[in-house]
Phi, psi and omega in degrees: 000137178284152177246139184225145174232125176258114177261132174210177181234013175085003176289160181304321179300313183297316181294316176296321180292320177303310181298317183288308186291310187295333181289338179273343180289136182280110188290349175276350184242340187226128176265102188255131174247156180240126179239115173269105186289342179291327180251346176242067184301331180294350178261006178301313180302319175303313181297318173303313183298325178272001171103013176287130178248334179208162177240147009280148179218142179242128178246119180242119182046045176081358175263133180265128174246105181275130184247119182055205174209106179265310175198151173282159180294335176292323175292323180294319179300320182287333189295000000 
């Protein structure tokens, strides 16, 4: 089973992307977790280490997919 992490910061772009993208993933093939970096700030470094540059972003099996542009990780750090 593939592992996925959807990183976001709670902005409208992020929330819309979360609903759309995760709704399309086959839950029998992908174990998806959601990380809200606005409320779980301790995971910002984790997101950076896997290559996330902006949110919303979906990481599947180590591959980063940036979806639209809600905020850079630098902006999230300031928030």
